[in-house]
C-alpha positions in Angstrom: -3.3 14.2 11.2 0.1 14.0 9.7 0.9 12.3 6.4 2.7 9.5 8.2 -0.4 8.8 10.4 -2.6 8.8 7.3 -0.4 6.3 5.7 -0.4 4.1 8.8 -4.2 4.4 9.0 -4.5 3.1 5.4 -2.0 0.3 6.2 -4.1 -0.7 9.3 -7.3 -0.7 7.2 -5.7 -2.8 4.5 -4.5 -5.3 7.2 -8.0 -5.6 8.6 -9.3 -6.3 5.1 -6.6 -9.0 4.6 -7.4 -10.6 8.0 -11.1 -10.7 7.2 -10.3 -12.4 3.9 -8.2 -15.0 5.7 -11.0 -15.5 8.3 -8.6 -14.5 11.1 -11.0 -11.8 12.3 -14.7 -12.4 13.0 -16.7 -9.2 13.1 -19.2 -9.1 16.0 -20.9 -5.9 17.3 -20.5 -5.3 21.0 -17.2 -7.1 21.4 -14.0 -5.0 21.2 -11.5 -7.9 21.1 -11.7 -11.5 22.1 -8.7 -13.7 21.3 -9.6 -17.3 20.4 -7.4 -20.3 19.9 -9.2 -23.1 18.0 -6.9 -25.9 18.8 -6.7 -28.6 21.5 -6.3 -27.1 24.9 -2.8 -28.6 25.5 -1.6 -26.7 22.4 -3.6 -23.6 23.2 -2.1 -20.2 23.9 -4.3 -20.1 27.0 -2.5 -23.2 28.4 0.9 -21.4 28.6 1.9 -19.8 31.9 1.0 -16.1 32.3 4.7 -15.0 32.5 5.3 -16.7 29.1 2.2 -15.0 27.6 3.7 -11.6 28.8 7.0 -12.3 27.2 5.7 -13.4 23.8 4.8 -10.8 21.1 1.1 -11.0 20.0 2.2 -10.4 16.4 4.6 -13.4 16.5 2.0 -15.7 18.0 -0.8 -14.5 15.7 1.5 -15.0 12.6 2.8 -18.5 13.7 -0.4 -20.0 15.1 -3.0 -20.1 12.4 -5.5 -21.4 14.9 -5.5 -18.0 16.7 -8.3 -15.8 15.6 -9.9 -12.6 17.0 -13.6 -11.7 17.4 -13.6 -7.9 16.9 -15.7 -4.8 16.4 -14.4 -2.0 14.1 -12.1 -0.5 16.7 -10.9 -3.9 17.9 -10.0 -4.9 14.4 -8.1 -1.6 13.9 -6.3 -2.1 17.2 -5.3 -5.7 16.5 -4.0 -4.8 13.0 -2.1 -1.8 14.5 -0.4 -4.2 16.9 0.3 -6.7 14.1 2.0 -3.8 12.2 3.8 -2.2 15.1 4.6 -5.4 17.0 4.7 -3.8 20.4 2.1 -5.6 22.5 2.5 -8.9 24.3 0.1 -11.8 24.0 -0.7 -11.4 27.7 -1.6 -7.8 27.3 -3.9 -8.6 24.4 -5.7 -11.5 26.0 -6.0 -10.0 29.5 -6.0 -6.2 29.0 -7.5 -5.7 25.6 -7.6 -2.6 23.5 -5.8 0.7 24.2 -8.1 3.5 23.1 -5.4 6.2 23.4 -3.2 4.5 20.8 -6.0 4.3 18.3 -7.2 7.9 19.0 -3.7 9.2 18.4 -3.6 7.4 15.1 -7.1 7.9 13.7 -8.5 10.7 15.8 -11.4 10.5 18.1 -14.1 11.7 15.7 -13.0 9.2 13.1 -13.1 6.4 15.6 -16.6 7.4 16.8 -17.9 7.5 13.3 -16.3 4.1 12.4 -17.7 2.5 15.6 -21.2 4.0 15.1 -21.3 2.7 11.6 -20.2 -0.8 12.7 -22.4 -1.0 15.8 -25.3 0.6 13.9 -26.1 3.0 16.8 -24.6 6.2 18.1 -21.3 5.4 19.8 -19.3 8.2 21.4 -16.4 7.4 23.6 -16.5 9.4 26.8 -12.9 10.5 26.2 -13.9 12.4 23.0 -15.6 15.6 24.0 -18.4 17.2 22.0 -19.1 14.2 19.7 -21.6 15.4 17.0 -24.7 13.2 17.6 -26.0 14.1 14.1 -22.9 12.7 12.4 -22.9 9.6 14.7 -26.5 9.0 13.9 -25.8 9.4 10.1 -22.9 6.9 10.5 -25.2 4.5 12.2 -27.7 4.8 9.4 -24.9 4.2 6.9 -24.1 1.0 8.7 -27.7 -0.2 8.5 -27.3 -0.8 4.7 -25.1 -3.8 5.5 -26.8 -6.7 7.4 -23.6 -8.8 7.5 -21.1 -7.8 10.1 -18.0 -8.8 8.1 -19.3 -7.0 5.0 -20.0 -3.9 7.1 -16.5 -3.9 8.7 -14.9 -4.5 5.3 -16.8 -1.5 3.8 -15.7 0.7 6.7 -12.1 -0.2 6.1 -12.5 0.3 2.3 -13.8 3.7 3.1 -10.7 4.5 5.2 -8.4 3.3 2.4 -10.4 5.3 -0.2 -10.3 8.4 1.9 -6.6 8.3 2.7 -7.0 7.3 6.4 -10.3 9.0 7.2 -13.7 7.5 7.5 -16.0 9.8 5.5 -19.7 9.4 5.1 -21.2 9.5 1.6 -22.7 12.9 0.8 -26.4 11.8 1.2 -25.7 10.9 4.8 -23.8 14.1 5.5 -26.8 16.0 3.9 -29.3 14.2 6.3 -27.1 15.1 9.3 -26.9 18.8 8.2 -30.6 18.9 7.6 -31.4 17.5 11.1 -28.9 20.0 12.6 -30.6 22.9 10.8 -34.1 21.8 11.9 -33.0 21.6 15.5 -31.5 25.1 15.2 -34.8 26.5 13.9 -36.6 25.0 16.9 -34.5 27.0 19.2 -35.0 30.3 17.4 
């Protein structure tokens, strides 16, 4: 990961933290991105024609309409914040297409994304596009996530971890130790 990408990862994580504080993001496991507009239907973003949704920048609409919120998981939050920083995704693409895994993977790296998502979802999450995901590390990340019952608190701590570790999600040493111990035990079984 280049230095520029690490800086952008930190910027994305900080934006997620800000959006959580502003209650613009609602953290929910199992839901990548759902865009919501909490205003009367005649003023809703969903009432505008599809061609208009495709011509409007999601960042502009999100910034101008405080009634627009997003229900997100860890990856969804990172993606919406990336879009809010880069400003290169239309409202229509966000509401109808959703998340672009490749853009996030290019920024954070597949292993980081799998660890972040496993910690948030509190189970082993490995994207099929990332080969050879280490199930011991994913399991340790899921266990790390179990210490936070509240979804917003868990997402905030994942993003604080990314900020603290200069763009990477790193498990505390006690969780790394457990993963390594499980790996060694399995290796002994095959000898």
